[in-house]
N, C-alpha and C positions, 0 to 999 in steps of 0.2 A: 168583680168581687163586691159583695154586698157591703153596705156602710157599716153594719155591725161587725162583719169580719174585718174590715179595715181598722175599726176602733180596737178590736181585740189584738190585731197584729201590731198596731202602734204601741199598745200597752205592753206586749211581749218584748219588742225590741228596746223599749225604754227600760224595762226591767233588766235586760241583759247589760245595757249601757251603765245602769246604776250599779250592778254587780262589779263591772270592770272598774268603775270609778272608785268603789269601795276598796278593791284590791290595791289600786294605785295609791289611794290615800294612806292606807296602812303602811305601805312601803315608803312613801314620802316621809312619814313621821320617823320611821327607823333611820332613814338616810340623814335626816336633820340631826338626830341624836348622835349618829356616828360621825358626821362631819364636824360637829362641835368638838368632839373628843379628839379627832385627828388634827384639827386646826392648831392645837397647842404645839404639835411637833413639826408642822410644816414651815418651810422657809429656810431652815438651817442646813438642809441636805438635799437640795434640788438636783444636784449632779450636773457635771459639765456636759454630758452627752445630751441631756434633755434640752439644755439651752441651745446646743448646736442644732438639734433636730428641729426645734421651733423656728430657727433662723432660716432654714431651707425653704425655698419656694415650692409650692405645689406643682405637680407635673401637668402640663397641658399637651394634648396630643393631636391637635388639629381641630378645626371647627371653632365655634364660639368659645371664648375663655370661660371656664366654669368656676363658680364660687369655691373658695378655699377657706380653711380656718384662719383666723377666728370667725366663727359663725355666730348668729344672734343667740344670746344666752336666754333661752325661752323654754318654759315648761308648759306643755299643753295638757288640758284635762282630757282623759280618755272618752271616746275612742280616738280623738284627735281630728281637728277640722283644718283642712289645708287652707281655707280662706282666712284662718286666724294666724297663720304663720307669718312672722315678720319678713323673712326671706322666702319668697314664693318658689317652690320647686319648678324647675324648667321641664316642660313636658311636650312642647309643640314640635320639637325636632325640625326646625324650619329648613334645614339643609336636606332633609329626607324627601325624595320625590317618589310618589306612588307610581306603580306600574301594573296594577291589576292583579297582583299576586293572590288576592283573596276575592276577586271579582265575583259577585253574585252569591257569596256565602253569608252565613249567619253565625255569630259568635256570642258566647256568654262569658263574661269576666266577673268573677267574684272579687269583692274589694275593689270594684271598678270605679268608685267615686273619686278616688284621689291617688296620689303617689304613682307607683309603677302601674297600677291598674288603669288610671286615667291616661297615662302616656301610651299604654298598649291600645286602649280604646281608640285614641286619636289615629294611631298609625294603621290599625285594622280598618278603620273607616277610610283612611286615605288610600288603602289598597283595595277598596271596593266592597267591604263587608258591612252588613247591618250588625249593630252591636246592642246587646242587653247587658246592663250592669246591675249586679246584685250588691247590696251594701246593708249596713246595720241601721243607723239612724242619722247619718250625715247628709241630710236632705239638701242643704245649700251646696255642698260639694258635688252631689249627684246631679243637681240641675246644671251646674257649670260644665260638668263632663258631657252631659246630654247636649248642651248648647254647642260645645266644641265638635262633637261627633256629627251633629246635624249641619254644622258649618262646612264639613267635609263632603256634604251631599248625601249622607246615609241616614237611615232610620235608627232611632235609639229608644230603647225601653229601659226605664229605671224601676227596680223592684227592691223594696226594703224588707228585710227579714233576717232571720238567724240561721246560718248554715249548719248549726248544731242540730237543727230540727229537720229530720228526714222528710216529714210531711210538707214543710215549707219548700224544701228543695224540689220535691216532686211536683207540687202545684205550680211553682214558679217556672220550672223548665217546661211543663205542659203549656203554660200560658205563652211563653216565648215562641215555642214551636207553632202554636195555633196562630200567632200573629205574623211570624216571619215565614212560616211554611216549611222550615227546615232547620237543621242544626249541624254545623260543620266543625266548629272549633269550641272547645271548652278550655278556659284558662282558670285554674284554681289558684287564687291569690290572696283570699281573705286570711287575716292572721291576728292573733292576740299575743302581745309580748309585754312582760314586766320583769325587770331584773330582780335578783335577790343575792345578798352577800353570802348567804349560807343555805345549805340544804334544809336546815332547821327552820328557815323562814318560809319554806314552801308548804302552805296549808293544802289539805285535800281539795278545798274549794278552788284555790288558785291553779293547782295542777290539773284538775278536771277542766277548768275553763280553757286553759292553754291546749290541752290534749283534744278536747272535743271541738274546739274551733279550728285548730290547725290541721289535725289529721282526720278526725271524724267528718269534718266539713268537706274535705277533699273526697273522702269515701262516699259520702252522701251525694255529692254533686256528680261524681263519675257514674254512680249507680243510676241516678235519675236521668242522666243524659244518654247513657249507652243505648237504650232502645231506639233512639233517633239517629245515632251516628252510623253513617254508611262508609263503605270502602273509600279511602282517601281522606277521611276525617282525622282530626288531631286533638290530643289533649296535651296541654302544656301546664305543668305544675311549677309554682314558685317554691324553690327550696331555699337554701342559705349556705353561706360559707361556714356558719356555725354548725351546720349539719355535716360538713366535711371535716372540720377541725375541732369542734366542740367550743364551749365558751364557759369559763368559770363562773360568770355572773348570770348566765342565761341557761340554767340547767334544764328546765322543763322545755323551754323554747327550742334549744339545740336538739333535745331528744325528739321533738316532733319533726324537726327538719330532717334529721337522719332517717326517721320513719318515712317521711315523704319521699326521700331519695330511693329507699328500698321499695316503697309502694309503686313508684314510677317504673322502676326496672321490672318489677313483678307483673304489673299491669301491662307493660309493653309486651312481655312474653305471652301473657294470657290473650291479648287481642291481636297478636301478630297475624294470624291466619285470616282474620277478618279485614285485614288491610287498614287497621286503625293504628296510627303511630302515637306513642306516649313518651314524652320527654320532660325534662325539668331544667330550670335555670337556677343557679346558686349565686345570688347576688352577694357582694360584699356590702359595706355601708352605703346606703342610698338616702339622699335627702328627701324624706317623706314625713308625713305626720306621725308615723309609727314611733320614730325615735325621740323627738321632743316630747311625746306623750309617755315616754318611759324614763329617759335619763334626766339627771338634774341639769339646771341651766349652766352650771360650771363645766360639766362634762360634755354637754351638747356643743359648747363653744369650740371644743377640740375634736368634734365628731369627724371620723375619717382620717385623722392625722396619722394614725398608726399604719395605714396602708403604704405600699411602696410609692404610690402617687401622691401621698400626703394630703389627700382630700377625699370627700365622699363623691360617689357618682350622683349625677342628676338623673331623674327618671327617663329623660330622653336619651340617655346613654345606654339604657337597658332595653327599651322597647323594640329596637330593630332586631334584637336576638329573638324576641317572641314572634315577630313576623317570620323570621327565618325558620323557626321550628314549627310554626302553624301552617306554613305554605308548602304544599307538595311540590311546587315549582322549585323550591329551594332545598328541601330536605327529605325527599321521598325515600331515600336510602338510609335514613337516620331514625332509630328508635331505641328507647331505653337508655339514653345518655343523661348525664347531669352536667350541664355546661356552666363552668365557673365564669362569672363576670365580676371580678373582685377588686380590681385596681392594684393587685400585687402580682409579682412575677411568679408564674407557675400555679396561680390560683390560691 
């Protein structure tokens, strides 16, 4: 890519990041005003049940003990840098042993620089795949993910850009296939999230940013990848428990996740006769930069506490599910499902 093109691309992704930070800043100011008002009434009626719930220990189900609330009271500036998190997400899945489930394959992961995307990149590499990670402008995180993929003995390409832009998606996918010589797995994972107390707080700008990143981005990537996908290939989309149950404070985000679930099932039917499987995973709360870059420090300290396990997942607790759905050795007879990994009974 010519230097002029690189400068133009850098300028574009920084403009997107600036827009997301502006949306965040406006919501932060509203939160500060609301918190001040609510603070006058707090303390006198906390309720006995809440005290009991907080006294319960988080559930651990084997393997390394995972962090539980209270978590660091930290608020990140969007899009959120994993390197800046006080409590680093766990993504290496050290107990997971690769067995060649994706040997010789090539995968693209959007939002692959950090969080779930980084954890998936590491396990895909451990299973023998070369990995390309697409991200917005989190260059430090992307370089760390690349280092981890290469440490597993596989090639890694990092590509910065905006998945809202169809031209970027097409050019980036073409570049990956030119370098790797093939494309077998697409993981759609990039997302934008910002809470709102009221529907009236959702501006057209914010609604468009969420919709175009979370659902248009998946559409663009699938369309760009499809000409290269052959029988046996897989698409895995990241949905959300909010797409299954809704969320009163994440109106636009939940709507996009519900759309992703429907898109997954519809695309699975559309591509079935071509032998290409399409599935989704619906995570509950996961300790990634996405959430500290959304919620207040006070709320993030209790993040995941409302699940039955009373803690958030770590990315390494999600990534094996992506391997399962990506690998024909594991899931050749599964397509069009939304797999809940939520930390609560029954999803």
